[in-house]
N, C-alpha and C positions, 0 to 999 in steps of 0.2 A: 549022257553029257550034261543034260539039265541039273540030274541030282548031284554031278559032280561040282557044278557051279554052284547049287544050291550049300554044299557041306563048306566049299571054300569062303562063301558069302558068310554063313555063320560063324567060321571061326576067326572072320575079318573083324565082323563085329565084336566077338567076344576081345578080340586083341584090343581094340579101341576101348569097350567100356574098361578093361584091366588096366589100360594107359592113363585114362581118366582119373580112375580111383585113385592109381600110384602118384597122381600129381598134385591129391588134395591129402589134407590131413584129417580126420576125423576120430575122435577121443571121446571117451565115456569115462566119466569119474563120479564116483559114489563117496558118500558121506553118512553115517550114523550116529544116534545117540542113544544111550540109556542112561537111568539114573533115577534120581528124586528131586522132586520139588516142593517148595511149600511158601507159607508167610500167609499173611493177611491181604497181601495185592490179590490172590486169588477169590475169588466168590465162596469156595470151600478151604478154609485155611488149614485143613489139615495137612502131612506130610504123604505125598502121591507118587506114584511113578511117573515117570517121565519116557517115552521113546519119541525116536524122529527119523524118518530116512529121506536121502537127497540122491536124487540121480539127475546128472547134467550132461548133456550133450554138445560137444563144441565140434565144430567143421571151419578149417580153414584153406584157403587156396590163394595160387598168384596166378595172373593171367599171363599171357607172353609178354606184354607191355610192363609188367613189374608192378600191376596194380593188385595190390593185395586185398582180401575179401574175406569174410567169414561169416559165421552166425552160430547162436547158441540156444539151448533152452534148458533152463533149472524146473525140473517137471514138478519138483515140490510147489515153487509159487507158481505156476501152472494150474495146477491142480486147487490150489486155493483160489485162486481168481475168478473160475467158473464156476456159474449156476449148476448148481446139483451136483457137485463135485466130480463133474467130468471135465476132462480137459477141453478146452474152448481156443480155437485159433483165428483170429480173426485181424484187421487193420485198423480198429478203432480203440479198443481196450489192451494193453499189454501185460502180461503176467508171467515173466519171468526170460521173456523172448528178448535177444538183442541179435543187431546185425552192425557190422561196421565195413566200409569201404577206407583203405588209405594208401597213399601214394608220398615216398619219401616223409616230410614232416608234417604232411596235412592228412586229417584224418575225420572222417565222417561216422558217427555213432549214431544208431536208430534204434527206437522198441523202449523195453522196460531199463532206461540208462539213467545217466545223472542229467541235470541240468548243468549249464555252465559255473552256475550260481555253486551247487552242490561239489561239481568234479574240482572246484578250485580251493574249497575252504577246507580246513584241515581239522577233524574231529579228535576229541580229547580224552577218548578210550585208547589207549595207546600199546597196552601190552595186555596178555591174558584175555580169556575167554571165557566164558561160562556156556553150559549148556541150554539156560533158559533165558540167554541175553540181560539176566538181571543188572548187570553193569550199564547198561544202555535205554534201560525201558523206565527207570527212575524218574520222577517228575520234574526232575531238575536237567536231563538231557537231551541236548538237541543236535541229532546226526545232520544238521545243515540241508535236510531234504526239502525243506522251505515250499514251494508248492509243486514239487514234482508229481504229486499226485493228481493234479488238476487234469481234466479233458483223459479220464482213462490212463494217465500215465505214460502216454506216448509221446516220447521226445526226439526231437531231433538235434544233435549237436555237432558242429563243427569244429576245430581245434588245428592248432598249430604248434608244434615245439621245436624251440633250438636253445641249444647253449643254456641248461636248467629253466627255460621260461617256458611255460604253456599257456598260451591264451585261447579264449574259446568263447563260442557264441551258442547260445539254443533258442527253442521255441517248440512249447507245447501247445498243439493247435486243437481247436474246439473240435469236437464229435458230436455227439448228440445230447449233452449236458442239458439239463436243464437251468434256467435263469443265466449265469454269466459266461457266454460263449467268446468272450475275448481271448487271444493267446495269452500264455504266460510266457514271456522275455525276459531272456538273461544274457548276463556277460560275466566272465569271470576270468583271472589272471594268477597264476600261482610261479612263483621263483625258487629255485633250489640252489643254496650256495655251499662249500665247504669253508668252513671258519676255524682253521688250526684243528684240524681233526672232527669238530662239532659239524653236523649236517644239519643248515638251518634253511626252513621253508616257510616262506611268508605267501597267503593267499588271500583273495580278497573277491568280492563280487556283488552282482546288484540284480535283483530279479523284480520285474512287474506284472501286473495283471490290471489292465483298466477297469475302474469302478470295486476293485476287491482290495489290493493293497500293493505297497513297495515294501522293498524289503533291501537293506543294506548290511554286507557283515566283513569282519577283518579276521585272520587268522595268524598265529606262529606256532610252528613247531620245531623244536630242537633235539636231535639226536645225537648224544654224546656216545666217543669211544669207549666207555667204560660199560656199555648198556644200560645208563640210563636216559630217559626221555622225559619231556615237558612240554605240555601243549596248552594253549589260551584261545578262546574265542570269542567273540563279541557280536551281537547282531543286533539291528532295531526294524520293528514292522510297524510301516505307518498305514493304519486301515483306513478305507475312503469313507467309509460309513460314517454318519454325522455320530456324535458324543462318545466314540470310543476314541481311548488314549493309545500313544504310542506303546507298543510292548518291546520292552527290551531284556537282551539274554546275553547273560555271562557265565563261563563254565572255565574250569582248568583241570588240567590232567597230569600226572606222573606215572611212569613207568619203569620197569627193571625186567633186563633179559639176560640171564647168563646161562650157557650150556643148555639144560633142559628146561630150565624153570623161568617162566615169565610170571610178573606181577604188575597190576596196574588199578590206579584208585583215580576215579574221578569226581567231582562236586560240580553242580550248576544251579541257577537260580533265574527263574523270571518274575520281572516286574511288570505289573500292570497285564497279567496274563490274558490273553485272547481281547487285549482293549479294556478290559474291565479294570478302573480305577482301585488302587491298592490290594487288588488281588495277587498274591505271590505264590509261585509254587517252587519249590527246590528239593533238591534230593543229591546223593550219593550214591557211588557203586564201585565194587571191590571187584576184581575177578584174578582168578590164579591158575595156570596151566602147566602142569608138568609132561615134558614128552616123552613115552614109555617107549618108543622105537617102533618102526615098523608101521607106522600109520595110526597106531594107539598112544592115546593122551589124557591123561586125568584132569578133571575140569573142577574149580568152587567158584561161586558167585554169589554176592552177596547186594539188595539193592535197596535204599531206604526212602522214601517219599514223606514229604510236607506239604499238604496243600490249602492254601488259606482262599476261601471262597466267601465272600460279604461278612467277614470277621471271623469266620467259623471255621477253626484250624483241625484239619482232619492226617493222620499218620499212617502210614503202612509200610510192609516191607518185604521183601520176598529173598528165598534163598534155592541153591540147587547145588547137586554135587552129583558127579557121574564121571561116564567115558565115553571119549568120541573115537568115532574109526573112520579113516581115511583110506578108500581105494582108488 
């Protein structure tokens, strides 16, 4: 009788475990790149091989009361963030781990996620992509990440979305950083509207860390029915340290996507870069992607940078050509 009860108990446990897995959604996705890169932006400017592989685990579920939850980890980013090249999981430094809870229009994101400022601001790399990110790594590009890397990159963001409007607040809380342990606090809002077949998104935000800097930004992006898109953004950073000027940044980008082809071009410039009076960094980038179908795509990218430091101007460029594989 005891053995029979034991067998029934094991069967029931297995059934419950199976039901638990059925209620959740666990996915594995992969991405890989092969190709060539070069340019004097690299220490060795000779053309060289480029290979990269990325695996992401995503898990989602929903409670009986309708509370959605989930987590994901990007193993490529997690590996880069760990000392010694091994995976490191903890609650103070984020490297590719994200977590969320949502109920209706209200959502909480934590981990390696964007600040409310970054989430609201629109970028100007609008179409196409390169395997080496040439179009987003030139000296004039600003991805609006602002102070997202402060305190180990661990951010908590609460947002509310309704009728095309998303409003959010966020905080990056101090871990064991040396120096300024004040939190980085941000607020941001973005609104999307359809204007005669053109989708227009206006975004803006403010982020501050006491005794470090304040930053204010605004952006506009328009996506037209014919496959064309255009975007602009502007930001100003006010440093707290005496003797530093306000840094300003302006960028513009255009894109075109039709069928399998996507092409993008963007330009940006920093004035009084890093608060240094007269220093100007600028650059442009171009990227093209052709979808070959089945998860395979061809990519080209080029970036050019001009940096002025204490009256001395230096130029550099980078290029890449290759294939990406999505799984």
